[in-house]
N, CA and C of each residue as an Amber inpcrd file, in Angstrom:
protein
   246
  51.5540000  90.8160000 154.3700000  51.9060000  90.1090000 153.0420000
  51.1430000  90.9880000 152.0730000  51.9260000  91.5450000 150.8410000
  51.1600000  92.3130000 149.8480000  51.4370000  91.5930000 148.6230000
  50.1070000  91.4570000 147.9300000  50.1050000  90.4740000 146.6420000
  49.9320000  91.8500000 145.5540000  50.4930000  91.6100000 144.4850000
  50.3390000  92.4370000 143.1380000  49.6230000  91.4600000 142.1500000
  48.6750000  92.0830000 141.3970000  48.2110000  91.3430000 140.3910000
  48.5850000  92.1860000 138.8370000  49.2690000  91.3710000 138.0010000
  49.5380000  91.9620000 136.6930000  48.4620000  92.5420000 135.9210000
  47.2090000  91.8540000 136.2770000  45.8620000  92.3670000 135.2720000
  45.8780000  93.9910000 136.0430000  46.1530000  94.3100000 136.9580000
  45.8230000  95.4660000 137.5280000  46.6470000  96.7460000 136.4740000
  47.7130000  96.3170000 135.6720000  48.1700000  97.3490000 134.6310000
  47.3410000  97.7810000 133.6510000  46.4080000  96.6910000 133.3370000
  45.7550000  96.9510000 131.9570000  46.0460000  95.9390000 130.9920000
  44.9860000  95.7430000 130.1370000  45.3670000  94.9670000 129.1290000
  46.3410000  95.3970000 128.0740000  47.0400000  94.7330000 127.3620000
  48.2180000  94.9570000 126.2610000  47.5480000  95.9990000 125.0970000
  46.3860000  95.6680000 124.6480000  45.6060000  96.4340000 123.6170000
  45.3490000  97.9530000 124.2940000  45.0210000  97.8690000 125.3570000
  44.7690000  99.3270000 126.0010000  45.9670000 100.4320000 126.2480000
  47.0740000  99.7290000 126.2890000  48.1390000 100.4590000 126.7040000
  48.8390000 101.1460000 125.3320000  49.2630000 102.4260000 125.3840000
  49.5750000 103.0700000 124.2160000  51.0830000 103.3810000 124.3190000
  51.9590000 102.9190000 123.4020000  53.3590000 103.1400000 123.3570000
  53.7700000 104.4050000 122.5330000  54.3890000 105.3870000 122.7800000
  54.4610000 106.4330000 122.1080000  55.7580000 106.2450000 121.2980000
  55.5930000 106.6100000 119.9040000  57.0320000 106.4910000 119.1760000
  57.8140000 107.7260000 119.1890000  58.9640000 107.0830000 118.9540000
  59.9150000 108.3740000 119.2990000  59.8000000 109.3560000 118.2150000
  59.9190000 110.5950000 118.3190000  59.7390000 111.6920000 117.2270000
  60.2030000 111.3240000 115.8610000  61.3740000 110.7010000 115.5990000
  61.8830000 110.5880000 114.4640000  61.7620000 109.0030000 113.8160000
  60.6510000 108.4690000 114.3040000  60.4470000 107.1590000 113.9840000
  60.0030000 107.2220000 112.6240000  59.0200000 107.7770000 112.1390000
  58.6820000 108.0070000 110.5180000  59.4670000 108.0430000 109.6420000
  60.5560000 109.0300000 109.9370000  61.8310000 109.3680000 109.1510000
  62.4510000 108.0390000 109.0280000  62.8920000 107.2210000 110.3320000
  63.6220000 106.2350000 110.4390000  62.9490000 105.0230000 109.3650000
  61.7430000 104.7940000 109.3080000  61.1090000 104.0580000 108.4580000
  61.0140000 104.2970000 107.1480000  61.0860000 105.4920000 106.7680000
  61.1370000 106.0700000 105.4260000  62.4550000 105.8380000 104.7500000
  63.7420000 105.7030000 105.4570000  64.9440000 105.5970000 104.9500000
  65.6070000 104.2320000 105.2160000  64.8290000 103.3480000 105.8740000
  65.2350000 101.7930000 106.0400000  65.5060000 101.2190000 104.5760000
  64.5350000 101.5340000 103.6280000  64.8280000 100.7420000 102.2070000
  66.1390000 101.4240000 101.4670000  66.6590000 102.2850000 101.8850000
  67.8100000 102.7580000 101.2280000  69.0620000 102.3190000 101.6900000
  68.9540000 101.4410000 102.8140000  70.1470000 100.8570000 103.6470000
  70.5700000  99.7500000 102.6800000  72.0000000  99.6050000 102.4160000
  72.6720000  98.7160000 101.7170000  73.7010000  98.0400000 102.0590000
  74.2700000  96.8020000 101.8680000  75.6190000  96.4190000 102.3360000
  76.5520000  96.9650000 101.7890000  77.7610000  97.1150000 102.3910000
  79.0810000  98.0910000 101.9800000  79.5480000  97.2340000 100.5650000
  79.1420000  95.8000000 100.5280000  79.7200000  95.0470000  99.6800000
  78.9450000  95.4380000  98.2310000  77.6540000  95.9180000  98.4400000
  77.0990000  96.2690000  97.1330000  77.4510000  97.4320000  96.7650000
  78.3300000  98.2710000  97.4190000  79.0670000  99.5000000  96.6640000
  80.4660000  99.1450000  96.1390000  80.8110000  97.8520000  96.4950000
  82.0700000  97.2420000  95.9710000  83.2280000  97.7480000  96.9450000
  82.8680000  98.0880000  98.0760000  83.8080000  98.4670000  99.0850000
  84.2430000  97.1740000 100.3160000  85.2850000  97.0260000 100.7400000
  85.6640000  95.9020000 101.7290000  85.3950000  96.6390000 103.0850000
  85.3290000  95.7910000 104.0540000  85.1800000  96.3380000 105.2980000
  86.5020000  97.0870000 105.5140000  87.6970000  96.8670000 105.2250000
  88.9870000  97.4760000 105.4250000  88.9140000  98.8070000 104.7760000
  88.3730000  98.8410000 103.3980000  88.2780000 100.0850000 102.8590000
  87.5140000 100.9810000 103.8490000  86.2350000 100.5560000 104.0040000
  85.3770000 101.4460000 104.7120000  85.8860000 102.0860000 106.1590000
  86.8230000 101.1340000 106.9680000  87.4780000 101.5770000 108.0910000
  88.4050000 102.7320000 107.4120000  89.1050000 102.3330000 106.6630000
  89.9010000 103.6520000 106.2160000  89.2870000 104.9520000 105.7130000
  88.2600000 104.9460000 105.2280000  87.2290000 106.0100000 104.8520000
  86.8460000 106.6700000 105.9430000  86.4020000 105.8590000 107.0210000
  85.9110000 106.3910000 108.3660000  86.9170000 107.3190000 109.0440000
  88.0820000 106.5640000 109.1150000  89.3180000 107.2450000 109.7170000
  89.6250000 108.6500000 109.1240000  89.4420000 108.8480000 107.8490000
  89.7030000 110.0070000 107.1520000  88.5810000 111.1540000 107.8780000
  87.1530000 110.5080000 107.7670000  86.1240000 111.2820000 108.1270000
  86.4150000 111.6910000 109.5930000  86.7060000 110.7460000 110.4710000
  86.9630000 111.1960000 111.7840000  87.9920000 112.2060000 112.0170000
  89.1490000 112.2170000 111.1680000  90.0410000 113.2730000 111.1970000
  89.6430000 114.7820000 110.8090000  88.5740000 114.9860000 109.9750000
  88.0040000 115.6580000 109.4790000  86.8490000 116.5630000 110.4160000
  85.9970000 115.4110000 110.9850000  85.1790000 115.7890000 112.0570000
  85.9980000 116.2970000 113.1500000  86.9490000 115.8900000 113.5740000
  87.6530000 116.4710000 114.8290000  88.5050000 117.5550000 114.6280000
  88.5170000 118.1050000 113.2740000  89.0820000 119.3590000 112.8920000
  90.5160000 118.8590000 113.0730000  91.1950000 118.0170000 112.8080000
  92.3660000 117.6330000 112.4860000  93.0860000 117.9170000 111.1680000
  92.0850000 117.5080000 110.3170000  92.3630000 117.7800000 108.6490000
  91.4420000 118.7670000 108.2840000  91.8410000 119.7480000 107.2390000
  90.6230000 120.4250000 106.4920000  89.9170000 119.7990000 105.4610000
  88.9110000 120.4500000 104.8830000  87.8150000 119.6360000 103.9820000
  88.7180000 119.5580000 102.6770000  89.7040000 120.1630000 102.2870000
  90.4800000 119.8100000 101.0000000  91.1670000 118.3790000 101.2970000
  91.9150000 118.4410000 102.2740000  92.6660000 117.2150000 102.5490000
  92.0750000 116.2200000 102.6510000  90.9040000 116.2600000 103.2600000
  89.9740000 115.0390000 103.5320000  89.4510000 114.6580000 102.2610000
  89.1440000 115.5680000 101.3280000  88.6580000 115.0910000  99.9060000
  89.5980000 114.3320000  99.1380000  91.0300000 114.9970000  99.3370000
  92.0400000 114.5060000  98.5080000  92.3650000 112.9510000  99.0300000
  92.4180000 112.8480000 100.2380000  92.6280000 111.5250000 100.9390000
  91.3330000 110.5950000 100.4790000  90.4330000 111.0810000 100.4400000
  89.1830000 110.0700000 100.1820000  89.1740000 109.8030000  98.6450000
  89.6540000 110.7620000  97.8110000  89.8860000 110.4100000  96.4440000
  90.8540000 109.3170000  96.2720000  91.9900000 109.4930000  96.8530000
  92.8850000 108.6410000  96.6500000  92.6020000 107.1790000  97.1870000
  91.9370000 107.0700000  98.0200000  91.4690000 105.8820000  98.7460000
  90.3450000 105.1810000  97.7740000  89.7050000 105.9780000  97.3000000
  88.2510000 105.2950000  96.2510000  89.2070000 105.0030000  94.8590000
  90.3180000 105.4580000  94.6380000  90.5330000 105.3730000  93.1870000
  91.6940000 104.2160000  93.3160000  92.1020000 103.8200000  94.5760000
  93.1550000 102.7570000  94.7390000  92.4170000 101.1160000  94.4020000
  93.1140000 100.2910000  93.8310000  92.3220000  98.8740000  93.6890000
  91.6180000  98.5200000  94.8910000  90.5220000  97.8760000  94.6510000
  89.9630000  97.2350000  95.7650000  90.6440000  96.3870000  96.7030000
  90.3570000  96.2430000  98.0310000  91.0130000  95.2690000  98.7840000
  90.2540000  94.3970000  99.0160000  90.9370000  93.0330000  98.7090000
  90.2400000  91.6700000  98.6290000  89.5300000  91.5250000 100.0290000
  88.5370000  90.8640000 100.2610000  88.0390000  90.4870000 101.6290000
  88.8820000  89.2950000 101.8570000  89.3120000  89.2170000 103.1600000
  90.0170000  88.1350000 103.6970000  89.4390000  87.5330000 104.9500000
């Protein structure tokens, strides 16, 4: 029979956990995070914007077309949250 003792791993204050390489950058941008409602955008409007951007990123549309569609979306009356 084999027994394992957890103290054999060392105490928690002696173990060092490495931070991911971009951890400090992430910590710097966290204060800039805001809710979409603060920008006056509904969830539905954000999904429409994301859809347009996905078309551009997948090279289905070009930059000019994407910008035109985004301008149209952002100039329309806001969609009420339901």
